[in-house]
Each structure stands twice: as C-alpha cells, then as structure tokens.
C-alpha positions, 0 to 999 in steps of 0.5 A: 610755263611748258605745254603741259601747264598750258593745257592744265589752265586751258582745262581748268578754265572750260571747267570753270566755265561749264560750272558757271554756265550749268548753275546759272542754267539750273537757277534760272527761274521765273521773272517778274513778267511770268508771274504776272501773266501767271496771276493774270492768268488764274485770275482770269480763270476763276472769274471765267468760272463765276467766282469773285476774285480778290486776290492772287498772291505768287511767291518765289519758294526755295526753288527758282523753277517753282512758284507757291501762292493762293487765290482768295475768292467768293464763290457766287452766292457765297458770304466768306471768301475761301482761299485755294492753294496754287503752285507753278513750275517752270520747265526747262524750255521755259513752258510753265504749268499752274495748279490751284486746288 
C-alpha cells in the first residue's frame, strides 16, 4: 500500500471513530439512578405541598434524553386521587429539569 492509500485508510478510521463517538454522545440519556432521583424529587415536592403521593412513574420514551410519566396523588381533603403528567429533560451537561402539570 502506498502512502496515499495509508492516508485514506487513516482518514476513514478517524471518520468512523468520530461518527461513533458523536452517536454515543447523542444517545446517552437518563440512567436508572437519575430516574430514581427524579421520582423521589417529584414525590418530595408534592408531599411538601400537602398532598399524599400514591405513585410516581417516569419512563424513557423515544428520546434517551427525555422522560415522560405521571404522578398520582390525593390532594388534602380530596376523596379521589388525581393524576398529573410529568416530563423531564436532560441537558448536554447532564443537568436535568422536570415538570408536572
């Protein structure tokens, strides 16, 4: 193999490694520990507001950096539980935000 052939092989290898790395970076998402932490934060937040939390469910959807789910709770003085939709988003720096409506 001549010098130009070697350069082509090195360039192809470098492009393959770069493509694999960027794909891996984009696919990283919430790990189970983070999901448990978010669920506990949601539970604590609604409990602090005087609600009785029955269940918190957060799951990965189609995007690894996004969670969707719900919190089931009983408001103070209410007979029936109610459900609120929740989402969480993971930023590139591994910080997250969650919200329940």
